[in-house]
C-alpha positions in Angstrom: 6.5 -15.1 13.2 5.9 -11.4 13.2 5.7 -9.8 10.2 8.6 -7.3 9.4 7.8 -4.0 8.4 11.7 -2.8 9.0 12.2 -2.0 5.4 8.7 0.3 5.6 8.6 4.1 7.0 6.1 4.3 9.6 2.6 5.2 8.4 -0.9 6.1 9.6 -3.4 3.5 9.7 -6.6 4.1 7.8 -9.8 4.2 10.4 -13.2 5.1 10.7 -12.6 8.3 12.2 -9.9 9.0 9.3 -12.5 8.4 6.6 -13.0 12.3 6.1 -9.6 12.2 4.7 -10.3 9.9 1.6 -13.5 12.6 0.6 -10.6 15.6 1.2 -8.4 13.4 -1.2 -11.3 13.3 -3.9 -12.2 17.3 -3.7 -8.3 17.4 -4.2 -8.1 15.1 -7.4 -10.8 17.4 -8.9 -9.5 20.7 -8.4 -5.7 20.4 -8.1 -3.7 21.2 -11.0 -1.8 17.9 -11.6 -2.7 14.8 -13.5 -6.2 14.2 -11.7 -7.2 17.9 -11.5 -9.6 19.9 -14.0 -7.3 21.4 -16.1 -6.4 17.7 -17.7 -10.4 16.9 -17.1 -12.3 19.8 -18.8 -13.0 18.4 -22.3 -13.6 15.2 -20.7 -16.1 16.1 -17.8 -17.7 18.8 -20.3 -18.9 16.1 -22.8 -20.0 13.9 -19.7 -21.8 16.6 -18.1 -23.7 17.9 -21.6 -25.0 14.2 -21.6 -25.9 14.1 -18.3 -28.0 17.5 -18.8 -30.1 16.2 -21.9 -31.4 13.5 -19.5 -34.0 13.4 -16.8 -32.8 14.1 -13.9 -33.3 12.2 -10.6 -36.9 12.8 -9.4 -37.4 13.1 -5.5 -40.7 12.1 -3.8 -42.1 14.9 -1.1 -39.6 14.1 1.8 -40.7 14.5 5.6 -40.0 17.3 6.9 -40.4 16.8 10.6 -36.7 17.3 12.2 -36.9 14.1 13.8 -37.5 12.1 10.4 -34.5 10.8 8.8 -34.2 11.9 5.2 -35.7 8.8 3.1 -35.9 9.6 -0.4 -37.3 7.4 -3.2 -36.3 5.5 -6.0 -34.7 8.0 -8.6 -37.3 8.7 -11.9 -34.9 8.0 -14.3 -31.8 7.1 -13.2 -31.5 3.4 -14.7 -32.3 4.9 -18.4 -30.2 7.8 -17.7 -27.0 5.5 -16.9 -28.1 3.2 -19.0 -27.8 5.7 -22.1 -24.7 6.8 -21.3 -23.5 3.2 -21.7 -25.2 2.5 -24.8 -23.6 5.9 -25.8 -20.1 4.4 -25.3 -19.6 7.6 -22.6 -18.6 4.4 -19.7 -15.7 2.2 -20.8 -14.2 2.0 -17.2 -17.0 0.7 -14.9 -15.9 0.0 -11.3 -18.6 -1.6 -9.2 -18.9 -1.8 -5.3 -20.9 -4.7 -4.1 -22.2 -5.7 -0.3 -23.7 -8.5 1.3 -27.6 -7.6 -0.9 -26.1 -9.0 -3.8 -26.0 -12.4 -2.3 -29.3 -12.3 -0.8 -30.9 -13.9 -3.8 -28.5 -17.1 -3.7 -30.0 -18.1 -0.2 -27.3 -16.2 1.6 -28.6 -13.5 4.4 -26.8 -10.2 4.9 -25.7 -9.1 7.8 -28.1 -6.0 9.4 -31.7 -6.5 7.8 -33.5 -6.7 11.3 -34.7 -10.0 12.2 -33.4 -12.2 8.8 -29.7 -10.9 9.1 -26.8 -12.7 10.6 -25.7 -10.4 12.9 -29.7 -10.6 14.3 -29.6 -14.4 14.7 -26.2 -15.1 16.8 -27.7 -15.4 20.0 -26.7 -19.3 20.0 -23.3 -18.7 20.4 -23.1 -16.7 23.3 -21.1 -13.8 22.2 -21.2 -10.4 23.9 -22.1 -8.1 20.7 -22.6 -9.1 17.5 -19.5 -7.8 15.9 -17.6 -10.2 18.4 -17.5 -13.6 16.1 -15.1 -11.2 14.0 -13.0 -9.6 16.0 -9.5 -10.9 15.9 -8.9 -10.2 19.6 -12.1 -12.4 20.1 -11.1 -14.8 17.7 -7.8 -15.4 19.5 -9.5 -15.8 22.8 -12.3 -18.1 21.7 -12.0 -19.3 17.9 -15.0 -21.7 18.4 -17.8 -19.4 17.5 -16.0 -18.3 14.2 -15.6 -21.6 13.1 -19.7 -22.8 14.3 -21.0 -20.4 12.2 -18.1 -20.8 9.2 -19.0 -24.2 8.8 -22.7 -22.7 7.3 -20.8 -19.9 5.6 -18.3 -22.2 3.6 -18.5 -21.6 -0.3 -20.1 -24.7 -2.2 -24.4 -24.8 -0.8 -25.0 -21.6 -2.7 -24.4 -20.8 -6.6 -24.3 -17.2 -8.2 -27.0 -15.3 -9.3 -28.8 -12.8 -11.7 -26.8 -10.1 -10.2 -23.4 -12.1 -10.1 -24.1 -12.5 -14.0 -24.8 -9.3 -14.8 -21.0 -8.3 -13.1 -19.7 -10.4 -15.6 -21.6 -9.3 -18.4 -20.1 -5.6 -17.9 -16.5 -7.6 -18.3 -18.0 -9.9 -21.3 -18.8 -6.5 -22.7 -15.0 -5.0 -22.0 -17.0 -2.4 -19.4 -15.1 -3.4 -15.9 -12.3 -1.9 -14.9 -12.8 -4.1 -11.3 -15.5 -5.2 -8.8 -14.8 -4.3 -5.1 -16.7 -6.8 -3.0 -17.3 -6.9 1.1 -18.6 -10.5 0.3 -16.8 -13.3 1.1 -19.3 -16.2 -0.2 -17.0 -16.4 -3.2 -19.7 -16.4 -5.7 -18.1 -13.7 -7.8 -15.3 -16.4 -9.0 -17.7 -18.8 -9.1 -19.8 -16.8 -11.8 -16.6 -16.7 -13.8 -15.7 -12.9 -12.9 -11.2 -13.5 -13.6 -9.0 -12.6 -10.5 -7.8 -10.0 -11.7 -11.1 -8.1 -12.6 -11.6 -9.1 -8.9 -11.0 -7.4 -5.0 -12.4 -9.2 -2.2 -11.9 -6.4 -0.1 -13.0 -8.5 3.0 -11.1 -11.5 2.3 -12.2 -14.9 1.4 -12.6 -18.6 2.4 -10.1 -19.3 -0.7 -7.1 -19.8 1.5 -5.8 -20.1 4.8 -3.1 -19.0 7.3 -2.4 -18.9 11.1 -3.9 -15.7 12.6 -0.9 -14.9 14.9 2.2 -15.4 12.7 0.6 -15.7 9.6 2.2 -18.7 7.8 0.0 -20.4 5.0 -1.9 -23.0 5.7 -3.3 -25.7 3.1 -7.0 -24.1 2.9 -8.5 -27.6 2.3 -7.1 -29.2 5.2 -8.4 -26.3 7.3 -11.4 -26.9 6.3 -11.5 -30.5 6.9 -10.9 -29.7 10.5 -13.3 -26.7 11.2 -16.3 -29.3 9.4 -14.9 -31.9 12.2 -15.1 -29.6 14.8 -11.4 -29.6 15.3 -9.3 -26.5 15.3 -6.8 -26.1 12.5 -3.2 -25.4 14.3 -0.2 -24.2 12.7 2.4 -26.5 12.2 5.0 -22.6 13.3 4.1 -21.6 16.0 0.5 -23.5 17.3 -1.7 -21.1 17.5 -4.9 -21.2 15.4 -5.4 -21.2 12.1 -7.9 -19.3 10.4 -9.8 -18.8 6.7 -8.1 -15.2 5.3 -11.4 -13.7 6.0 -10.8 -10.1 7.3 -11.7 -9.5 10.8 -12.1 -6.5 12.5 -8.4 -5.5 13.4 -6.9 -7.1 10.5 -4.9 -5.7 7.8 -6.7 -5.3 4.4 -6.2 -7.4 1.6 -2.9 -5.8 -0.6 -5.1 -5.9 -3.7 -7.4 -3.4 -2.0 -5.0 -1.0 -2.8 -5.8 -1.1 -6.6 -8.8 1.7 -5.4 -5.8 4.6 -6.0 -5.7 3.8 -9.2 -9.6 2.4 -10.7 -11.2 5.5 -9.1 -9.6 8.3 -10.6 -9.7 6.2 -13.9 -13.4 5.1 -13.7 -16.2 6.8 -15.8 -19.3 5.0 -13.8 -19.4 3.8 -10.8 -22.3 1.0 -9.8 -22.9 0.4 -6.0 -25.1 -2.2 -5.3 -26.3 -4.0 -1.9 -24.1 -2.4 0.9 -25.0 -0.4 4.0 -21.9 1.5 3.4 -21.1 1.5 7.3 -17.7 -0.5 7.3 -14.8 1.5 7.0 -12.6 2.1 5.0 -14.5 0.5 2.0 -17.4 2.6 2.7 -15.4 6.0 1.8 -14.4 4.4 -1.9 -17.6 5.6 -3.4 -16.5 9.2 -2.0 -12.7 9.1 -4.0 -14.2 9.5 -7.3 -14.6 12.4 -9.3 -17.5 14.5 -8.7 -18.8 14.2 -12.5 -18.6 10.6 -12.6 -22.1 9.1 -12.5 -22.8 6.9 -9.1 -25.8 4.7 -9.7 -26.8 3.5 -6.4 -29.0 0.2 -6.5 -29.9 -0.8 -3.2 -33.2 -1.6 -0.7 -32.3 1.5 0.9 -30.5 4.8 0.6 -27.0 4.8 2.2 -24.1 7.2 3.0 -24.1 10.3 0.5 -27.1 9.1 -1.3 -29.3 10.0 2.0 -28.2 13.6 1.5 -30.6 16.0 0.1 -30.6 17.3 -2.6 -28.5 14.1 -4.7 -25.0 15.1 -6.2 -26.0 16.4 -10.0 -24.3 13.2 -11.0 -26.1 10.7 -8.5 -28.8 8.0 -9.8 -30.4 5.6 -7.5 -33.1 3.1 -7.9 -34.4 1.3 -4.8 -36.0 -2.0 -4.3 -35.6 -5.5 -5.0 -32.0 -5.9 -6.1 -32.4 -8.8 -8.3 -35.8 -7.1 -10.3 -33.8 -4.0 -10.5 -30.7 -5.5 -12.2 -32.6 -7.5 -14.0 -34.7 -3.6 -15.7 -31.3 -2.3 -15.9 -29.7 -5.4 -18.3 -33.5 -5.0 -20.0 -32.6 -1.7 -20.8 -29.0 -2.6 -22.3 -30.0 -5.2 -24.3 -28.5 -7.0 -22.0 -31.0 -9.9 -20.3 -30.9 -12.4 -23.0 -27.1 -12.9 -23.1 -27.0 -13.1 -19.6 -29.6 -15.9 -18.9 -27.9 -17.5 -21.7 -24.7 -17.1 -19.8 -26.4 -18.5 -16.8 -27.7 -21.7 -18.7 -23.5 -22.1 -20.3 -22.3 -21.4 -16.8 -24.2 -23.9 -15.4 -23.2 -27.1 -17.4 -19.8 -26.1 -17.0 -17.5 -27.6 -13.9 -17.4 -25.0 -11.9 -14.0 -23.5 -10.5 -12.2 -24.7 -7.1 -12.3 -21.7 -4.5 -9.4 -23.7 -2.3 -6.2 -22.5 -3.7 -3.3 -24.7 -4.0 -1.0 -24.8 -1.1 2.4 -22.9 -1.3 5.7 -24.4 -0.9 7.6 -24.8 2.1 10.3 -22.5 0.9 7.6 -19.8 0.3 5.4 -20.4 3.1 8.0 -20.9 6.1 8.8 -16.5 6.1 5.6 -15.4 4.4 3.3 -13.1 6.3 0.4 -11.0 4.8 0.6 -7.5 4.5 -0.1 -4.3 3.0 2.2 -2.5 -0.1 5.1 -0.5 0.7 4.2 2.2 2.5 0.8 1.5 2.8 -1.4 0.3 6.0 -4.8 0.1 6.8 -7.8 -1.6 8.9 -11.5 -2.1 9.1 -12.9 -0.5 11.7 -16.4 0.3 13.6 -17.5 1.0 16.6 -16.0 -1.2 19.1 -13.9 -3.1 16.5 -11.3 -3.2 13.7 -11.3 -5.3 11.2 -9.2 -6.0 8.4 -6.5 -8.5 6.8 -4.1 -9.1 4.4 -3.5 -11.3 1.6 -2.0 -10.3 -1.8 -1.4 -11.4 -5.4 -0.3 -9.8 -8.6 -2.6 -9.0 -11.1 -2.9 -10.6 -14.3 -4.6 -9.2 -17.3 -7.5 -10.5 -19.1 -8.2 -7.0 -20.8 -7.0 -8.0 -24.0 -9.2 -10.7 -24.2 -12.5 -9.1 -23.0 -12.0 -6.3 -25.1 -12.0 -8.7 -28.0 -15.1 -10.0 -27.0 -16.8 -6.6 -26.5 -16.3 -5.7 -30.3 -18.3 -8.1 -31.3 -21.1 -8.7 -28.6 -21.3 -5.3 -26.9 -24.8 -3.7 -27.4 -25.5 -0.2 -28.4 
């Protein structure tokens, strides 16, 4: 079964080479006379700039001036304190979080690119031509066994959320979280209790499964059992191989990914944590926010726009162990005790299931995974593209989170 696009006009695919267009869009949003232009934001942006000017700016150590040396910056001194003060002053009420694999390393899950310990550095046993091939849809179509062998170790269930996940959930509990965009496929954001309507799993998850060829939905639990027993889950419609709805290079991104067009213009604080910002188009999201909005990078290394010298005036970064950094940030906000209480209470509750109930035959017989009308994108990297799509309607937990904020937010 092929995906029908007869009702949609042809549109260009957003690939890594087209990432500069997202930056151009951000610049237009700042300068244009429309609803997102400076004329509408003059008063708000001036107040925010005044708050920022009263704070200590991000200091930097002296850089190596050798032409062959890469620009490596130290942690910005005062960055955490500056952003914490903005939050406590009530200046940040629509926080967007961009999260990568580094968020889950404290849970015992390796990231992808750390030399020696990253996932891509330990794939020799799968006999693949290059590391990214294990997540390449064309390679999977030819030989799914390497991915299924790896998937047995990646399936959710053996790892628990850590302090960082609960910090993000606390942002929601305080009524401050607009959305969290995660590249992770481990499902730990769901396990810690972040509501589905606050979560965008940009690179998919194991929660659902479908045929990789005709996109017919398949019971996720049945797919898992087949994979765990070294069997291939087979589509009952076209007899092709079924896989979890993890986004591969060469597949479309999930429909919910496009909420970024609403969220990033609205955001008043962007927190970037545990990511290399190397996979497009996800990496370019951080450049679509207004230039006056604070961006806080919590990471082991400077990445993306934070490698530039000097930093943008509203940018802050804190480099080092991510969990330790997030703990210090929470202590500055006065949230540490609340987070630890939340972690203890969550551990006593039964964890919600990650496997969604299968859709009815009527729903799945003609179902295909796609992007919103008039929009299409893919994840790309040198040597391949990565994407996928599974959409869901957004629900609203805003009322509940806002009501809890009035009684629990620290100032």
